[in-house]
N, C-alpha and C positions, 0 to 999 in steps of 0.2 A: 512434565515434559511438555515443550511446545508443539503444538500441532503441525508445524511446518517445520522441519528440519533440514539443515544446508542440503543441498542437493548440487548436483552438475548440470542443472537443466537450462543452462545460460541461454539456450534458443528460445525460452519462455520466459526469461527473467523479467520482472516487473521494472520499468525505468523510472521508479518512484524511491521515495524514503521511505522503508519498512519501520514497523515497531513489534516490539517485542510483547506489548499488550499488559505489560507487568499492571494487576490490579486495574484493570479497564474491563466495566461491565458490558461493552460494546465490541470487544475483540474478536468474537466469533463471526461476526456480521461485517468487519471492516477490512477494506480490500489490503491495506496496508498491513495487517496481521495473515491473512490466509493467502495471498499472492505467491507466486514462485518466488523461490530464493535463487540468487544467481549467486556467483563464487567471489564477484567483485559489488556485492550489493551493499548500498548505503542504508543505514539505520539512525534512527533518533537515539540517543544516549539515553534517555530515559523517556518512559510514554508522556505525551504532551499533554497531560490534564491539569486543568486548573478548575477548580470550584466544581467537581464533579463531571466537566464537560470537556469536549476536546476540540480545539478548532480545527483539528487535520482529520477529523474522520471522513473515511471514505466509505460511504453506502455501497449497497448494493448494484445500483445503476452507474456508477462513477465511472467505472471503466469504459461503458459504452459513451458516455457522454464526453468523457475525455478524447475518446476516438474519433467522436461527430468534431470536434474542437480541433484537433490536428488536421482532419480532412479540410475543413473551414479554412484553417491557416494556410495550407498547401495549395488551393486555390486561388489566394489572392498574392502568390510569391510571382 
């Protein structure tokens, strides 16, 4: 069973493409697997793992970095 099951927490839904983490050794540390799931969430069709690596891995600090980047972009508008 997936750690994160579909919920109706749309107010906390991650605005990212999620991953089901199939055969991924990093899934428990990846935001794309652990983030809140919304009713209209987008998903990778299959885990984007190639040669044992994932170019889309979103580690522990990634959400904080993403929020900082959004703030920077807002400041330039």
